[in-house]
N, C-alpha and C positions, 0 to 999 in steps of 0.2 A: 089287185084290189084297184079299180078304175082310181082316177084323180078325182072325179067328181064323188065318189062314195067316199074318197076320204075326209074331203072337203067338208059332205055333209055331217061325217062322224064327229067333225071338231069343231065344228060349229053348230053345236046343238041346243046353245041358250046365249041368254043376253049374259054380255061381258060381268066377270064376276067385279067384286067390288075394288079388287086389288089390282084391276086393269091388266090384268096377264093377257100377251097376244098368245092366241092356237095357231094359228097361220100368218104369216107372211106371205105374199107372192109379190114376185118381181120380176117386170119384163123390160128385158135389156133390149137399147136401140128401139125405145118404142114409138122413136118420130117417125118408123117404119110405115106403123100401122095407118100412120095420116094418108099415107098416100094412094093405100087402097079404098076405095069406091066402091059404096054398096050399091049391085046393080039396082035394085027395086028401088031404092033411094040415094038418086046422086048426093043429096045436101047431109048425108051421112056418111061416114066412113069405117072403117072395121077400128080404130082408135075409139071415137064417139058410142061405139056398140059394146066395146068393152067397160066402158064409162057406165053405160045403162045396167050392164049386167051385175060389177062393180058396185054400184048404185044400190042394192037389191041386200048386201050383207052390211046395211047400214047399222049401228046398235050392236053388232056381234063382233066376236075377238077374232076381226080378221082387218089385216092390214095390207095396202094394194100400193107395191110404190113401181114408177116408171123410171128406166136411167137411161140416160143420152148421153153423148158429147156434141149433139145440136143445140143452136139456140134458136131454133124456129119454134118460139113462145108463143107466138100466136096461133102456131097450129095445135101444139098442144095444151094451151089454156084458154083459147080467146077469146075477148071481153065480154061482158054478159049478153050486152044488147046485139050482138050478132053470134050469139051460141045457139046452137039447133035446139038444144034443152031449157026453156025456159027454167027448170028446176035445180039445174049444174050448181048456179051459184045464189047461197040464201039472199034472201030482201035486206037483211041486217049485215053481210057482208062490205065493207068498203072495198075491200081490195084481197086479191089473192095471195096465200101465202109464199114467201120466195121460194126457189127451188133451191134444195141442199147443197151447197156445194164446200160444206166441210167434211171433207173424206180422211180418210187415215192418212199419217205423215210422220218419217220419224216414228213409228210407232215397236220397231224389233227392241226385243226383248221388257215389251211392255213400259215403253219408258226408262229402264232403267240406264241407267249410266255404260253407254258404251266404251267411254275412255276415262280414265286416270291418272295426273301426272306422275311421272316419272317410272310410268310401265312400257311405254311402246316406243319406239324410237322412228325417225323418218319414213324407213321402211317399210317398218309393219303397217303406218297408215297409209300407204300405197298402194299393199295387196289390194288381190279383188274380194277378195273374204272379209275384208276390212268396208270396204266402200258400199259393199253393196246392203249394207245394214241402217245407212242412209236412206233418206226420201221414201216413195212410196212403195206397198207391199210387194210391187210387183217383180224386183229384182232377186230380192233374200228369199222369197216363197219359191222362184223358180230355182235357185241355189242348193235350196235344202231340201225340195220338195218333189224335183225331178225323180223319174224313174231312172234316168240313165245320168248319173251324178257327172260322173267323171267329163262326158261333151257338151254338159249344158256347164259347167266350171269353166274351159278349157274357150266355150265360144259366147261370155257374157259380152265381152266389149262390144263382138257382133252384134249381138242380141239387141243390145241397148242402141245401137247404131241405127238396126234396120226400124226401131222403132222411131226410132228419132226421127229420121229421112222419110220416115211410110214407105217403106219398099214394100210393094206389093199391095197400097192401099187402092180402092176402089176406087178410079176418077168418076166425079160430080160430073154430069152432062155437061157440054160443053167447053170441057176443061179438059188440056194438054198434059202430056209427060213431063214436058219443060216448064210448065206452071207447077208440077209437084217440085220436081228436082229443086226449083226457086223457094218452095216453101222446107223443104228439106233443108237448103242452104240457111234461108233465114232461121229455123228453129236452130240449126248448132250455131249462129250468130250470138241468136237469143240467147241460149243456154248459157254462153260464156260471158258477153259483151253486155248484157239490158235492154235490150230491144223495148221503149213502147212505142204503142200505134197511135195513130190521130183518129181519135174514136171521134171527131165532127166530120169526121167522110166514110162515106158508106163503103167504099173499095175499100178502106182500111179495115174498120168492122170485118168486113168480110172477111178477106186475107186473115184477121186474127184470130176469128173461128174456124178456119180449114185448117190452122197451129192448133188448134184446140184438139179441132176432130181427130186430126192425123196426123199428128206430130208434135205429143207429148204437152205440148203448153197446159197449163194447170189453169181453170178456172177457179179464182180466188172468192169474186161475188155478182150477182149481178143487180144493174140498176133498176131502180126504183119502177120506173118505167119500161123496164126491159126490153130496151130497146140497143143496149151494147153491154159488154162484160167487163171486167177487170180481171186480166190475168197475166201470168208470166211465168218463169222459169226458178222454182226455187234451187235452192242448193243439193245437189243430188250429183254427187264425186263420178260415178258411174256415168251417170250421163253426160258428164262435160267432159269425160276421156273420151268419149263415143263423137260429141261434137268438137275437139279438138282434132282427131283424126278427119271428120270430114272437111273442116275447114283447109285444113293441110293437103286435100286432095284435090281440090278443085285449082285447074289452071285460072281461072278467072281471079282479078283480086277482089278482095273482100271489100275495099274501098270503093269499088267501084258499083258495087253491090247494094252497100249503104246510100253513096250517091243515087243511083237510079229509083230505090225507095223513096228518097227523100223526094225528090222531082216529081214523082208518080202520086206523092201525097200520102204513102203507107206511113211512115216513120215521122213521129213526131220532131218538129225541127227544133223542140228547146233544148238545153243543153248539148247540144253538136259537140262543143268544147270536149266536155267532158266525156262523151261518145268516143270520139276520136281518139284521146286519152287510153281509156280503157283499151280501146283495136291497138294501139301500137302498145303499150305493156302487152297484150296478151300475144300479141304477135312478136316481142324482144323472146317473152319466155319461152315459146316454142320454137324459136331459132336457137337458142340456148339449150335445149332438150335436145334437137337435133345434131347442134355441133359437140355436146358431150357426150352421148353414147350411141353407140352401133346401132341400124335398124335390128328387127323392127323397134320404132321408138315409144314409151312410155310416159305420156305427157304429165301422168300423176305423182313418180318421183322425184321430182324437187331436180334443185340445179343449184349450183354455188351464187353466192351474190356477184362474185369476180366474173363467172360468164355470163349471167345476164346484163351486165352493164358491159360487157365486150359485146353483146347482143344489139342491147341498148342502143349505144351510140356509136355513133361512125366512126368506122375503121381508123381515120388521119388520125381523131383525139383523142381515143379511148383512154391512152396513157396516161392523158394529162389530170384524167377523173381519179383514174385508180390511184394515181398517186399524189393526187390532195388531201391536205393535212388539214386537222382539225383547227380549233382557234388557239390552242397550244402549241401548235406546231410541231409534233413530236413522232405522231404512229401515221405513215401514210393508211390510206381506202385499206390496200389491198395485204397488207398484213393485220389492219386491225379487223378484216373480216375473213380472215383467210381460211378459216377452218366454218363461216356462216352458208346457211342455205334457206334457199327460197321456196315456197311451194303454192301455186295457184293456177288451177285451171279454168276457174270461173270470177266474177264477181257477182258481188251480193249488197243490197242495198241496207244500208245501214238505218235503222229507225231511231227518232229522237231521243228515246230514255235509252239509250245504246251506248253507253263511255267509252271510246276509243281509249284500251290501255294495253298493256302487254297481256292481261287475261283474254281481251278480245282479239289480239295475235296466235296468242296459244288456238285458241277454237280455229279461227283463220286458218291456220297450219297444219291442223289435224283432220280438217273439212278440206284442205286445197282451194282455201277462196280468200279474195282481196276484198274490200270493203269499199263500198261509194258513199259519201256521206250525203245527207242529203242537203240538195243545192244550197247555195247563201247559209247552210248553217254557221259552219266554223269556218277557221283558216285552212282547215284540213281537207281537202274535197277526197283524197283517197288512201289508201292503205295498206300496203303490202305487207303482209308478215314475213318474219326474218328469226332463225333459231341458229342460237349461235355456239351451236353443236347438233348432231344429228343422232344421237343416242338418249334415251330415256329424256323426253319432251317433257318441258313443264315449264312453269312460268319464269321460272329463275332465270330462264337463258334466251328470255325471249325481248324482239327489240323489233324496228319494222322500220319500210321506207315511206316517209310523210310526204303525200304529195300534193301541189295544189295547182288547179289548173286555171290558167289566166287565157279567156277567148275573147278578149276586148285588144286594142291597138292601142296597149300602155306599156313602157316602159320599166314602172315603178318596179322595188325588188319586193318581196314580201317573205319577213324572214319567219320562219316554222319552229318556236320553242319546244320543245317536248315538254319543258318541266313548267309554262306556264299550262299546256294542255293537262298536267298530271298524267302522261301517258305511263310514268314508269312509276312502281312502288313509293309512297311515302318514307316508306322505312326501310327501303333500297342502301347498301353499302356497296354494293361492289359497281363499277363504273359501266357503264354498257354502251358500246358506240350505237349510233344510228343515224341515218341519213335523210336528208330532205333534199327534196326536188320539186323546183318549179318549172314546168311546163305551159310556157309562154309563146301559147300555140298561133296567134294571129296575128303577130309582130311583120312575117316574113306576108299574109298572107292578104294584107292592105292592099297590097299595089295585085295583086292578082285578080282583088274582085273587080275592078272596071274589067278585064282582060276579056270575063266576058260577055261585055256590053258594047268596047269601042276597041278597034283594030290602034294597036300601040306598037312605037316603034322599037324595033332591037334592044335599046340602048334601058326604055321603061321596061322591056321583062327580064333584063337581068340585075338583079343585085348582088354585091358582093356578100359572099359569107366569112365570117370568122370564127375563130374560137380562141379563148384569152382566157391566161391565167393571170391570176392576180393574189397579191399578199393580203392575209387576214388583217381587215382593219379594226381597230379597236373602238368598238361602238360600243355606249354605252349597256347594251342588250349581251354584247359579246362578253363582256371583261366579269361579267357577274361569275361569281363563284358557281363552276356547273359540276357537276359530278360526271356527267354524260356526256361525252363526244361528240358533237355535230360536224358533221360531214356536209356542206351546203352546197348542191349542185343548180343554178341558173340554164335554163335551156329556153333558146330564145329561138321561133322558127320551128317551121313544120316542111323539114324536107331532107335529103340523103345527106344534108351539110352536116343536120346536127342527130338524125336519125340513124341510125345502123336499117332499119327495117320498109323504110321511105323508098319507093324506086320513082315512084310517079307523083311530084310534089303540086300539080297540077288536081290531080284529084282529091286529094285531100282539102288542097286551096277551095275547090267546090263546094266541098263537105262544109268547109266550115265558114264561108262567107254569108253575107248578112242575105235577107231575102225578103228585105223590104220593097215596099211600090214603087219606090223611085229606082231602085237597082234592079227592078224586075221587068219593068217599062220596056217593052219591044222597041219602041220608033225611038232609038236612044242618041241619035245628033244631041250636041248641047240646045240647041233653042228648043227642039220639042222636050229635053229635060227640064228647062228652064221654064218655060210653059207649063208644064206641070208642076212643077213645084210653087209655080204663081198660084194655082189650084188650090195649094196648101193643103193637100193627104195627111202631109207631117210637117212639123214646124222645125224647121233650122235655122240659125242665123246665116240669112244670106238676103239678099235686095231683093230677090223673089217675093219673099214671105214678110217681109219688113220695109218694104220701099213706103208704106203709107204714114210709118211714123219716122220721125226725125231724129233719132237715135243713131248715132254711127254705130255703136256698138252692135247693135243687133243688127246690120247690114254687112257687117266684113262676114267674111267666106273663115269659117275656123277650119284649124291645120287639122288632117288626120278626121275631117268627116264622114268622111269613108266614098264619098262621090266622084270626088278625083283619082288620079295616078299617082299613089304617095309611093315611091322606092324604098325601102327596110332597108340600109347599108349595114345593119347591126345585128345583122344573125348569127347567131353560135353560141357559144357554151361559156360560164364563168364557174369556179370553184371560189369558196371561200366565199366569206362575209365582206360586209359591205353593200356602199352604192355601186350597183353595177354600169352606172353612167359613167364613173370615173375609172377609165378602162389601164389599166397598165399591163405591164410585160404581155403585150401579144404575140401567140403563139405563131400564126399562119392566116394569109388569104387565102381563099377560093377563086 
């Protein structure tokens, strides 16, 4: 029987009262029809003709859906005043319905729990058979429904990698294979460390849409004007594993890719400090995997806390971190976390109503995700989950690394107290150690900002880096009775002197450097900068801005204003509580 006869048979009467649907017709990649012009009438195309035919079924139990990964909404649904048919949009309709973007996700087992505490180990949650159950149905339907089950299951990571990098995608007109390769790498980076595109720029919106079309980025929502999308890479453990392989297969430095993308206006310049921090942490985790296990590497399996810190901290000073003690000064870090593991292949964005606690840490280690807190919401910016044992994962053995990122040129120490944030349950009776890290990234790069505008002397280009340990100071906060021992680490700077995964501090400095009008001015001689400041694009406390008012305090140059070379001589790592400006027990200089 022909399709035409089936449709006629099913659509033989008006829609019943119960509004059942007799026929649903969907057209995949419908945007392709818009490029097929009708020869007899160049103002029409195959898509508008399809709509004309479908309109004849209005009032019957028939529904037509168009599916597309392309955001050319003006082609699929042009405004009424330019539409080839005046009958398409009713006169009383103010706007078209929003496109459907709410698609199936985390729907394995019909929404039933995939993990129950005290049943699965760290090894169990890292198995592909478990990881494929999260995310879109693509992976678990392929895993369970393929005719060649063994072959599919052996190559599931390779399949995810192929989908992520867009291997085999048809290149759009004018695009090159190098551009596709860049999109694949941006997709891998975005899957793991959360990339936000600058939607104010056309090129950025175009690139973002390319990742949705061919590199597994998911469109969450469409703006009301249909000019741009809201998209991202949600937590999909199997895709994050594939992304880790892609990032570690490239000889090009990931930080250079980010730097070029920021320079080209693709990536949002906001919150660059947190982006750099996430990249450093992800690269340290990968390095720990590579030094802990033989090839082929499986990044989802997790590593010990000691291995992670050994990869994160520069080799010369890692022992000082591993041997640091909490306030009570009894058990060193490496002993307290001797059997502890971390596991995160990707970062996720925390919502306002999702409390950071050990329950969230348990969910994080099961899915292999660390948590990025909304900017300026809490003292804690990032949480990396830790389990104090690898068998029978449960809340009772969970703790974490609580991280604050400081991307401003300030040396203040911020104390992170897990008790104040109610990170552990109120009824917890067993001590659980935790680690806090303050990543003060911009302290070293204030000097480097000037390097991109003016030639500087060798003395100005170098700033000594030091790593110091200090005895715990009994501050009011640290002397209170706390059940859970805290191991605080304060890292100043952003170079190989302090981080074991940085080999090009200038590249990181470039990403972290502020990008305001003054600092980006091409004619950067002092007199040109002074003339520009006199035009007052921004107001700073200097003579150029406030010469007109006789208030000396407004005309003085402020230390650390970012426009001069300010060599930093206090880059280093500090362990223990207290004021880091009161330095004692220096271990060494670089």
